[in-house]
C-alpha positions in Angstrom: 102.3 84.8 121.6 106.1 84.4 121.3 108.2 86.9 119.3 109.0 84.1 116.9 105.4 83.5 116.2 104.6 87.2 115.6 107.5 87.3 113.2 106.3 84.3 111.4 102.8 86.0 111.0 104.3 89.2 109.9 106.5 87.4 107.3 103.4 85.7 105.9 101.7 89.1 105.6 104.8 90.7 103.9 104.9 87.7 101.5 101.4 88.3 100.6 102.0 92.0 100.0 105.1 91.3 98.0 103.0 89.1 95.6 100.3 91.6 95.1 101.8 95.2 95.6 104.3 95.4 92.6 104.6 99.2 93.1 106.1 98.9 96.6 108.1 95.7 96.0 111.4 97.1 97.2 109.8 98.1 100.5 108.3 94.5 101.0 111.7 92.8 100.2 113.5 95.1 102.7 110.8 94.2 105.4 111.2 90.5 104.5 115.0 90.7 104.9 114.5 92.5 108.3 112.1 89.8 109.6 114.4 87.1 108.4 117.5 88.8 110.1 115.5 89.1 113.4 114.3 85.4 113.3 118.0 84.3 112.6 119.2 86.4 115.6 116.6 84.8 117.8 117.5 81.3 116.7 121.2 82.1 117.4 120.6 83.5 120.8 118.5 80.5 121.6 121.3 78.2 120.4 123.8 80.1 122.4 121.6 80.0 125.5 121.1 76.1 125.2 124.9 75.6 124.8 125.7 77.6 128.1 
């Protein structure tokens, strides 16, 4: 399983927790931002690799 696929699955899990776990909403939002940042970095590095 690729890192991107693992991040997508983790993102889905975090979104489910965000919708149901109101007490820890801040924690889930931070986790979601971290996942999105890492996915963006992976896309940027793939784009950079393809250009070279």
